[in-house]
C-alpha positions in Angstrom: 183.9 -94.4 113.3 186.7 -93.0 111.2 185.4 -90.9 108.3 187.2 -89.2 105.5 185.4 -86.3 103.8 186.8 -85.1 100.5 186.1 -81.4 100.7 184.1 -80.6 103.8 184.4 -76.8 104.1 181.5 -75.5 102.0 177.7 -76.0 102.1 177.0 -79.8 101.8 180.5 -80.8 102.8 180.4 -78.5 105.8 177.0 -80.0 106.8 178.4 -83.5 106.5 181.4 -82.7 108.7 179.3 -81.0 111.3 176.9 -83.9 111.4 179.6 -86.5 111.6 181.3 -84.7 114.5 178.0 -84.4 116.3 177.7 -88.2 116.1 181.2 -88.6 117.7 183.0 -89.7 114.5 186.7 -89.1 114.0 186.6 -86.9 111.0 189.4 -86.0 108.6 188.9 -83.6 105.7 191.0 -83.4 102.5 190.8 -80.2 100.6 192.9 -77.5 98.9 192.0 -75.0 101.5 191.2 -72.3 98.9 187.5 -71.8 99.9 185.4 -72.2 103.0 186.9 -72.8 106.4 188.0 -75.9 108.3 185.4 -77.1 110.7 186.1 -77.2 114.4 186.8 -80.7 115.6 187.9 -82.1 112.2 191.5 -83.1 111.3 192.6 -81.2 108.2 194.8 -82.7 105.4 195.6 -80.1 102.8 196.0 -81.2 99.2 194.8 -81.0 95.6 192.9 -84.1 94.4 194.1 -83.5 90.8 197.7 -83.9 92.1 198.7 -87.5 92.5 201.6 -86.7 94.9 199.0 -84.9 97.1 196.7 -87.9 97.0 199.4 -90.2 98.2 198.9 -88.6 101.7 195.7 -90.7 101.8 197.5 -94.0 101.2 199.2 -93.6 104.6 196.0 -93.9 106.6 192.9 -96.1 106.9 189.3 -95.0 107.4 186.0 -96.8 107.8 184.3 -94.8 105.1 184.8 -91.8 102.8 182.2 -89.3 101.5 183.1 -87.5 98.3 181.1 -84.4 97.2 183.5 -83.3 94.4 182.8 -81.9 91.0 186.0 -82.8 89.2 186.9 -84.9 86.2 186.2 -88.6 86.3 189.9 -89.4 85.8 190.7 -87.7 89.1 187.9 -89.4 91.0 189.1 -92.7 89.6 192.6 -92.1 90.8 191.3 -91.3 94.3 188.9 -94.2 94.5 191.5 -96.7 93.2 194.0 -95.4 95.8 191.5 -95.5 98.6 190.1 -99.0 97.7 192.6 -100.6 100.1 192.2 -98.0 102.8 188.5 -97.5 103.3 185.6 -99.9 103.8 182.9 -97.9 102.0 182.8 -95.1 99.5 179.9 -92.6 99.1 179.8 -90.4 96.1 177.4 -87.5 96.0 176.2 -87.2 92.4 173.0 -85.6 91.0 169.7 -86.5 89.5 170.9 -84.7 86.4 172.8 -87.8 85.3 169.6 -89.3 83.9 169.7 -89.2 80.1 165.9 -88.4 79.8 165.7 -86.0 82.8 164.0 -83.6 83.3 161.7 -84.3 80.3 160.6 -87.7 81.6 160.1 -89.2 85.0 163.0 -91.3 86.4 163.9 -94.0 88.9 167.2 -95.4 89.9 166.9 -97.9 87.0 166.6 -95.2 84.3 169.4 -94.7 81.8 172.2 -92.2 82.5 174.4 -90.1 80.3 177.4 -92.0 79.0 180.9 -90.9 80.1 184.1 -93.0 80.5 185.5 -93.4 84.0 188.8 -92.1 82.8 187.4 -89.0 81.1 189.4 -85.8 81.6 188.0 -82.3 81.2 185.8 -79.9 83.0 182.1 -79.2 83.5 182.3 -76.8 80.5 184.0 -79.3 78.2 182.2 -82.5 79.3 178.9 -81.2 80.6 177.8 -81.4 84.2 175.5 -84.5 83.9 178.1 -86.3 81.8 181.0 -85.4 84.2 179.0 -86.7 87.2 178.0 -89.9 85.4 181.7 -90.6 84.6 182.6 -90.0 88.3 179.9 -92.5 89.4 181.3 -95.1 87.1 184.9 -94.5 88.4 183.8 -95.1 92.0 181.7 -98.2 91.1 184.6 -99.7 89.1 187.1 -99.1 91.9 184.9 -100.3 94.7 182.3 -102.8 93.4 179.7 -103.6 96.1 181.3 -101.1 98.5 180.0 -97.9 97.1 176.9 -95.8 97.4 175.9 -93.4 94.7 173.6 -90.7 96.1 171.7 -88.7 93.5 170.2 -85.6 95.2 167.9 -83.1 93.6 167.6 -79.5 94.8 169.7 -78.9 97.9 169.0 -75.8 100.0 169.6 -74.6 103.5 172.0 -72.4 105.5 175.4 -71.7 103.9 174.0 -72.3 100.4 176.6 -71.0 98.0 174.5 -71.2 94.8 172.1 -68.5 95.9 168.7 -69.9 94.9 166.8 -69.7 98.2 168.8 -66.6 99.4 167.7 -64.8 96.2 164.0 -65.4 96.9 164.4 -64.5 100.6 166.2 -61.3 99.7 163.6 -60.4 97.0 160.7 -61.1 99.3 162.3 -59.1 102.1 162.4 -56.1 99.7 158.7 -56.2 99.3 156.6 -54.3 96.7 155.0 -55.9 93.6 156.9 -59.1 92.8 156.7 -61.6 90.1 155.7 -65.0 91.3 156.3 -67.6 88.5 153.6 -69.9 87.2 151.0 -71.1 89.6 151.0 -71.2 93.4 150.0 -74.9 93.1 153.1 -75.8 91.0 155.0 -78.6 92.7 158.4 -78.2 94.3 160.8 -80.6 96.0 163.8 -79.7 98.0 166.2 -81.3 100.4 167.8 -79.5 103.3 171.6 -80.0 103.2 171.5 -80.9 106.9 169.0 -83.7 106.2 171.1 -85.1 103.3 174.2 -84.9 105.5 172.4 -86.8 108.3 171.3 -89.5 105.9 174.8 -89.8 104.3 176.7 -90.0 107.5 174.3 -92.5 109.0 174.7 -94.7 106.0 178.4 -94.8 106.4 177.9 -97.2 109.4 175.5 -99.4 107.5 177.4 -99.4 104.3 174.4 -99.3 102.0 175.5 -100.0 98.5 174.0 -99.1 95.1 172.2 -96.1 93.8 169.7 -93.9 95.7 167.8 -90.8 94.5 167.2 -88.1 97.1 164.8 -85.8 95.3 163.2 -84.1 98.4 159.9 -84.4 100.1 156.8 -84.4 98.0 153.8 -82.2 98.7 155.5 -78.7 98.7 154.4 -76.0 96.2 155.9 -72.8 94.9 153.1 -71.0 96.8 154.2 -72.7 100.0 157.8 -71.5 99.4 157.0 -67.9 98.8 154.5 -67.8 101.6 157.1 -69.1 104.0 159.7 -66.7 102.7 157.1 -63.9 103.4 156.5 -65.1 106.9 160.1 -65.3 108.0 161.2 -62.0 106.4 158.3 -60.0 107.6 160.2 -58.2 110.4 162.8 -56.9 107.9 160.5 -56.1 105.0 160.8 -52.6 103.8 157.5 -52.4 101.8 154.3 -54.3 101.6 154.7 -57.4 99.5 152.3 -58.0 96.5 152.8 -61.4 94.8 151.8 -61.2 91.2 151.4 -64.7 89.9 152.5 -64.7 86.2 151.7 -67.5 83.8 154.6 -69.5 82.4 154.0 -68.5 78.8 154.1 -64.8 79.7 157.5 -65.1 81.5 158.9 -67.3 78.7 157.8 -64.7 76.1 159.6 -62.0 78.1 162.8 -64.1 77.8 163.0 -65.0 81.5 165.4 -67.9 81.9 163.8 -70.9 83.8 165.6 -72.1 86.9 168.2 -69.4 86.9 166.6 -65.9 86.7 163.7 -67.1 88.8 165.4 -69.8 90.8 163.7 -73.2 91.0 161.0 -72.1 88.4 160.4 -75.1 86.1 157.7 -74.0 83.6 155.3 -76.4 82.0 157.3 -77.0 78.8 158.2 -80.4 77.4 161.9 -80.3 78.2 161.1 -79.6 81.9 157.9 -81.6 82.2 159.1 -84.1 84.8 161.5 -81.9 86.9 159.8 -83.0 90.1 159.0 -86.5 89.0 161.9 -88.4 90.5 161.4 -91.5 92.5 162.6 -91.1 96.1 161.2 -94.3 97.6 164.5 -95.9 98.2 165.8 -92.9 100.1 162.8 -93.1 102.4 163.2 -96.8 102.9 166.9 -96.2 103.9 166.1 -93.6 106.4 166.0 -90.1 104.9 164.0 -87.7 107.0 163.0 -84.3 105.6 162.4 -81.4 108.0 159.6 -78.9 107.5 160.0 -76.2 104.9 159.6 -73.5 107.5 162.8 -74.8 109.3 164.9 -74.7 106.1 163.6 -71.2 105.1 163.8 -69.7 108.5 167.3 -71.0 109.3 168.6 -69.9 105.9 167.2 -66.3 106.5 168.7 -66.1 110.0 172.1 -67.3 108.6 171.9 -64.6 105.9 171.2 -61.9 108.4 174.0 -63.0 110.7 176.5 -63.3 107.8 175.6 -59.9 106.5 176.0 -58.3 109.9 179.3 -60.0 110.5 180.6 -58.6 107.2 178.9 -55.2 107.6 177.0 -55.5 104.3 173.4 -55.4 103.2 171.6 -58.8 103.4 170.8 -58.4 99.7 174.5 -58.6 98.8 175.0 -62.4 99.1 177.3 -64.8 97.3 175.6 -66.5 94.3 176.5 -68.1 91.0 176.4 -65.9 87.9 173.0 -65.7 86.4 171.0 -66.4 89.6 168.2 -64.0 90.1 166.2 -61.6 88.0 167.5 -58.0 87.6 165.3 -55.6 89.6 164.8 -53.2 86.7 163.9 -56.0 84.3 161.4 -57.3 86.8 159.7 -54.0 86.9 159.6 -53.7 83.1 157.9 -57.1 83.0 155.4 -56.2 85.7 154.6 -52.9 84.0 153.7 -54.9 80.8 151.2 -57.2 82.5 
C-alpha cells in the first residue's frame, strides 16, 4: 500500500504516519519541514503546498491513497487535489465537525447543512473563519475526486504529542494540586477521540476506499468528572499538594468572565450557543470500524509523554507548548475561588 501523507510530522499527522508504517505501508510525507520531525521509516518530500512548483513534485509519482490533514486555503487544497486526481486512487481529507452551520447550538448528522465557502477561496483562518475554510477545502476535494474521496469530520482530538494544549493543561493543573476550579457539573458529558484511534481508522480506510462524509465525534458515555478523576489518578505520583476539586456552576464562571472551551479547556457550559456541543452523530464512524480506547489510556499516555518531553528538554512539566489563550491564569483562578 503506497500512502502519501500531506504533512505528517505533528500530532495527528505524526500518528497517521506511525500507524501506516506499523501496517507495512510504503509512506511518503510532503511537508515544508518547518515544524515537527520526519518519522523514521517514511520517505520525505519537502515542499510548500501553497507553491505550485513545489506541488509538481507530486505529479511525478503514483500512490494508492493520500491523507490530507491541512488547514490551508481551499484554493491550495483544490490545486493539490486536482493535480493528484490522476496519481492517487483515493483522497481522505481531515476536516472538522465545526463545518456544520448550526453547530454547536443544534445537534448534527452528516446530512446537516454546512457553512458555505467556494472551493477556490483564498485567504486564511483569520480572514475566512476556521469552519468556512474547512468547508471550502471539503468542497475542493469532492469536486476534484468525486466518488473517490472521504471527508472525515472529527470532534475533539487528544492524546500524546497534542500541540493545542487542552489535555496537557488539565494534567499540569491537576498535578499542581491544591484547590482547583472544576467547571460545571461532574456529570456534564464529554466526547473525545485519541489521535491514534483516528489514525488507525483513517489508515485502515485507505485500503477500503470508503467514500462520502463521516463524523468522528468520540465515544459517548464520558463525563467531565471522569476526565478530572482520571487526570488525578495518573498524576498522583507527581502531585505537589493535595487536590481539592471545587465544582463551580456554569453561571458563576460565566459571570466571572471565564472563556468557555479556552481558559478551561473542553468546558462547554449550558448556554444556547453551545447547547449541542456533544450531540454529534457518530454512528457511521462506528459502522465503518472506528474503535475508541479507554479514557485512562489516553490520559495516562499523554501524561507520560509530557513527563518524558519535559525531562528531555530539562524544563518543568508545567511549561508545555499550547495555543495562545489555552488555560486559566493561576492568579485569576485563585481570585475566583476566593470569591466563591
